[in-house]
C-alpha positions in Angstrom: -10.9 11.0 15.5 -12.3 7.6 14.4 -11.8 6.3 10.9 -14.8 4.6 9.4 -14.3 1.0 8.2 -15.6 2.1 4.8 -12.3 4.0 4.4 -10.2 0.9 4.8 -9.7 -2.1 2.6 -11.1 -5.3 4.3 -10.8 -9.0 3.8 -14.4 -9.2 2.8 -13.3 -7.4 -0.4 -10.4 -9.7 -1.1 -10.0 -13.4 0.0 -6.2 -13.1 0.3 -6.5 -10.4 2.9 -7.7 -12.4 5.9 -10.9 -12.4 8.0 -13.8 -10.0 7.7 -13.2 -6.4 8.6 -9.4 -6.8 8.4 -7.7 -3.4 7.7 -4.7 -3.4 5.3 -1.7 -1.1 5.2 1.0 -0.6 2.5 4.7 0.5 2.6 7.5 0.8 0.1 11.1 -0.4 0.5 12.9 2.5 -1.2 16.1 0.5 -1.3 14.4 -1.7 -4.0 12.4 1.0 -5.7 13.3 1.5 -9.4 11.4 4.8 -9.7 9.3 3.5 -12.6 6.2 5.2 -11.1 3.8 2.4 -12.0 2.4 2.6 -8.4 1.7 6.3 -8.8 -0.1 5.7 -12.1 -2.3 3.0 -10.5 -3.1 4.8 -7.2 -1.9 8.4 -7.1 -3.9 8.9 -3.9 -1.6 6.4 -2.1 1.7 6.6 -3.9 3.9 9.5 -5.2 7.3 9.9 -6.7 9.5 12.3 -4.8 12.2 14.6 -6.1 14.8 11.8 -5.4 13.0 9.7 -8.1 11.7 7.1 -5.6 8.1 6.2 -4.7 6.7 6.8 -1.2 3.3 6.2 0.4 1.0 9.1 1.3 -1.1 9.6 4.5 -4.8 10.0 4.3 -4.2 13.7 4.5 -2.1 13.6 1.3 1.2 14.0 3.2 4.2 12.3 1.7 5.6 9.8 4.2 9.4 9.7 3.7 10.5 7.8 6.8 11.9 4.4 6.1 9.2 1.8 6.6 6.4 4.4 6.8 3.0 2.8 6.3 -0.4 4.1 5.3 -3.9 2.4 5.4 -5.2 1.1 2.1 -8.5 2.9 1.3 -11.2 0.4 0.4 -12.0 1.9 -3.0 -8.3 1.6 -4.0 -7.7 -1.9 -2.8 -7.5 -3.3 -6.4 -5.2 -0.5 -7.6 -2.8 -1.0 -4.6 -2.9 -4.8 -5.1 -2.1 -4.4 -8.8 0.7 -1.9 -8.0 2.3 -4.5 -5.8 1.9 -7.2 -8.4 3.2 -5.1 -11.3 6.1 -3.3 -9.5 9.3 -4.0 -11.3 11.3 -3.5 -8.2 9.2 -5.8 -6.0 9.3 -3.1 -3.4 5.6 -2.6 -2.5 4.3 -4.5 0.6 0.6 -4.8 1.5 0.0 -6.4 4.9 -2.8 -6.9 7.4 -2.7 -4.3 10.2 -3.6 -6.8 13.0 -0.7 -9.3 12.5 1.6 -7.7 9.9 1.2 -10.7 7.6 2.0 -9.6 4.0 -0.9 -10.5 1.6 0.6 -8.8 -1.5 4.2 -8.1 -2.5 7.5 -9.9 -2.5 7.1 -11.5 0.9 3.4 -12.7 0.5 2.9 -16.4 1.0 
């Protein structure tokens, strides 16, 4: 099954993301998560708090991805919300990076 580019965040939408057509993905470091839930408030389609009180990313099929380092694509309409989640996260645990080269564009390791 092919995913349309309209379903992915691209650099054309945000200069920090990279070149045109660049897909982004997001992951959460649960070791740093404080469980404040700000991410789930900004983008509940992408983030969810689990029973353990920590935030996780969700797949495009709304499945909670609990494996350490699990990533999900950033949907284009939610790019600003995911970016703001990374910027406002008190645990600095949300990482948004380019799919092609894994360079972090938002989050604690962004240049």
